[in-house]
N, C-alpha and C positions, 0 to 999 in steps of 0.2 A: 164809771159806768166804760167797758171795754168799747163798746161800740160807737161810740160817739166821739170819742178819740181817735177810732180809727176811720170814721167818716169824715171829722174833721179836718185831714189832711188835704193840704192845697193838690187839686186835680183830679178828687176825687169823683169818677163819673156814675156811681151808683146812687139809685133814689132809693131812699130806704125809710122805714116808718119804727119810731122807737118805741116801744111802749113800755111804760114807768111811772114812776112817781114824780110830780112835778117838781117838788123840791129838789129832788136829786138830779132831773134831766137839766135845770138850769144851773145847778152848782157845776155839774160837770161840762157843761157847753162852756162856762166861765173858762174852768180850768183850761179845756182843748182848744179855747181860742177859736170859738166857732161863731163867724159874723150872725149878726141877729137876722140877717138878711136870709140865712141857710138854713135857719131853724124855723119852722111852720108849726103851729099847732092845727093838728085836724080834729075837729069835732066827731066825724062821723067816718063810716067806711066811704060813703061815697065821695068827701073831700079827699080823699087819698087820689083819685084819679089826676085831679087839677094840681098835681106838683108838678115842679118842673125837673129836668134831668139834673141830677146831682143836688137836689135840694134833699133836705133831712127833716120829715115829718116828725111830729112825736103825738102818741095818742095819748092821751090823759087816762092811766087805767083805774078802774073802782074801788081799787084797793089801794087803801092810802097808808103811807108810815106813818100815823099819828104819834104812835109812841117816839120816842127817840132813840134811833138806832144809830152806833159807833160804828164808824168802819172797822174792818176787821175782826168783830165781834160777834158771833153766829148767833141768832135769836130767834123766838117763837115767831115774833111779827116777821122779819125777815124772811122765815121760812115759808110763811103764809102768804106774803108777796111774791116771793119768786114762783109759787106754783099758781097763782094767780095770773101775773103776766104772762107766765107761760099760755095759758089756758086764752086770754083775751088776745094773744098775738095771733096763737091757732085760727079764733074765731076770725078774724081779719083777711087771713089766707085761704081758709074755707069759704067764705062769703064771695071771694073772687076779687077782694079791694087790694090784694096782693099777691105775689105771683110766687112767692115761697118762704120759708120761714126759717131766720138763722138764730140761733140759741145761743146764750153766750153760758158759760158755767153755772150750775147750779151747786146748792148743799145739799144732797140727798139725807143725810142725817137732820140737816134744820128744818126741812119740810117735812118729813116723816114725823117730826115732834112736835109740828107747828100746832097740831089738832085743826087742822081746815079740814073741811070734806074731802075723803078720798086720800089726805094726806100719809095716812101711814102704811098706805101700798106702795106708794112712790119708790122705785129703785131705780130710774133714770129716764131722761127724756125718751130715748128710744121706746121702753115698754111703756111708757104714758101714754106717747102719741098712739102708739097701735092700738092700744085698749079705746082711746077716745074716738080714733078714726074707725076701728070697727077693721082692721086689717089683718087678715087670717095670718099674714106670717111675713114678717121682717127681716132684712138683714143690718147688720150695724156694718158699715165698712169706713176704711180710711184712706185720702188719696191725697197725692200732691203730683210735683212733675214729675217724680222720677219711678212712681210705682202707685198701686193701690191693692189695697188686701180688705177680704170679706169676712168675717166669722161666723162660725155655724151657731155657737152659743153667745151670750151677751154677759148680762151681770148676773153670775152667778157665783156662789161658794165652790170653790175649786172640787170639792168632794161631790157635787152634785154633777159636774161636767160629763163626765163617762156615759152616765144614764140619760142626757140629756142631747148627745150626739146619737142622730138617726141617719139612715141614707136620704131620706127626705129631706132634712135638714141639707145635707151635703149638697144633693142637688140643686135646692134651691140657691146658696150661696154661689155656686158655680155660675150658674146662668145670671142670677145677678150682678156677679163683678164681670162677667163677660160684656153684658149690656152698660154696663157704667164706663168699662173702659173703652167700649166704642164709640160714647156720647164723649169722650175724653179725647178722641181723636186717633185712637189705636185701632188700626187695620188687622182684624184676624189677631188678636191678643193673643200671646202665651201665657197660660197660669200653671201655678206650680199649687198641688195641694197640699197640705202638710198633713204630717201624722200627728196624730195623738202622743204615742210613745216615744221615747228613746229609741233613734234610730229607726222610726216609723215601723216599731214593733219588733224589729229584728227579724224577720221571718215569723213571728208568731212566739219567741222567746222571750219578749219583754211584752206582751200583749196582742191581743187581737182584734182590737178595735178596728185596724186599718184594712184587715180582709173582711169582717163581718158584716162594717157598718159604713168605712168611707169607700171602699172599692164599689160595692153595690150602687152608691150615690153616684159616684162619677160615672159609671155605666149608664145610670138613668139620664143624667145631664146631656150624654153624648146622644143616646137615642134620642131624648127630647128634640135637642137640636137637628138633628137627622131628620126629623119627622117635619121640620120647618123649611128642609132645604138649606139648612146649615151647618157648621162645621165650628165646633167648639173645641179647641187645642189644650187640653190636660194633659197634664205629668204628674205622676205620683202614685200613692202617697210617697211624700218625699219627708225625710227629717227636717224639722221645723228649721234648724240651723241653716242646713243647705238651702231648702225653699228660699230663705230669705235672703243668705247670701248671694244667692243665685240670681234673685230679683235686682238686687243691690248694682248688681254688675251687668245689668240689662239683659240675661237670659230670659229671664220671665220679666212680664208688664205687671203681674198678677199673682198674688199668693192668696188661697182658701185656707185660713187657720181655725183651729178646733176650739178655741176659748180665747177671752179677752188678752191677757197679760202675754200670752203666746205671741199676739200679733202688736200690741203696743208698746211693748219694750223692744222689739225689733225696729218697729218704724220710728219711735221716736226719737233711737238713736241716728236712724238716718238722715231725720229731718224734722227736728222741735221745733215748733213754733209757724211751720209752713203746712202741716198736715192737717186736714179737713174730715171731720166726722160727717158719713154721710148716710142718712137712714133709707134704705133702700126697698122697695116692697110698698109703700105709703102712698097713698092718692095723691099727695103733694109733695113738693121739693122740701126738704130740710136738710141743713148742714150746720154745722158747730165748730168750734175750736176742737183742739187736741189738746187743751190744758185743763187742768181744776181749777177751784174759785181762787188759790193763793191768797187766802186771808191775811197772809202774812205781808201782803203788800199793799191790801187795800187800803186807798186814801192816801198813800204815801207818793202816787206818781210816779211811782219807779215801774210801776206793771208795762211791759210791752204788750201794744194792741198789734203787733203781726198776725197773730194767730187768727184774732177777729177780722183784721183785713182779708186773710186770705178765704176766710169761711165766707166771708161777705162778696169776696170775688167769684168763687165758685159757684156760690147760691144764685148769683146772678147770671151767670154764664148757663148756668141748668134750667133755672126759671124760663128765660128766654128761649130755650132750646127743646122746651116742652113742648 
């Protein structure tokens, strides 16, 4: 469990509660050489309030892995447990016992095939949390020390992306990204809005989504900001490769991307392992790592916990600022 490995590092100031199976929690705590005095079992949400700063609480999930689960081997039992642990951790945050939710990578395929209630509809944490929290609009974002990016669409087959882009979605992504950048300490951040098509449509020669959908969304974002006596500094639509190159050089502090891989390929090349997934638009703070399950490394002790440490650090920061 990457969370325990990250929290077990010396000098970690973060107080966190890990939700999971008892057997796995203790096995990973031993592997991470976490002192017994730092690992505290909390039997109820009320007990969390008494945890000392830097303590690691663990909350025994109701779903136990009774069948033998082998590290690195996806299974239905493992998928069902992942979904249950996500839901139980969310419940702790909603109750007010915890200030934010930091999620580890989950296997979408294992969850969907697990047979657990509602699992067949699972497409990712972002969509699942939005459904449970009845959030009408959410934005997937990624952030590190250099820049942040927000996505207009999330986990969709590529063929469905053009139909999913709307002016309202562009407006929301622009406004939510600006708010995140300001929370991260950027005063009046500059944001590039990427086009959907090569060269941002090349004046309509390579597509008209830019003029038909993206520009109206940008205009609406500016008008909504102006109505609140604010100025949102947007540029674009810009070809995606130029938008991210200029952001990497510091010209822009943020990029609004149209679809998943348009954002993540560029961001991970710029800082894999230090990038944090942030879900904007939820009534809670939620962060996550920028990588997948890495089943090939599970149980080997070779997986880096740097990404989880970054997610925990940013989650703690945002929760304290909320």
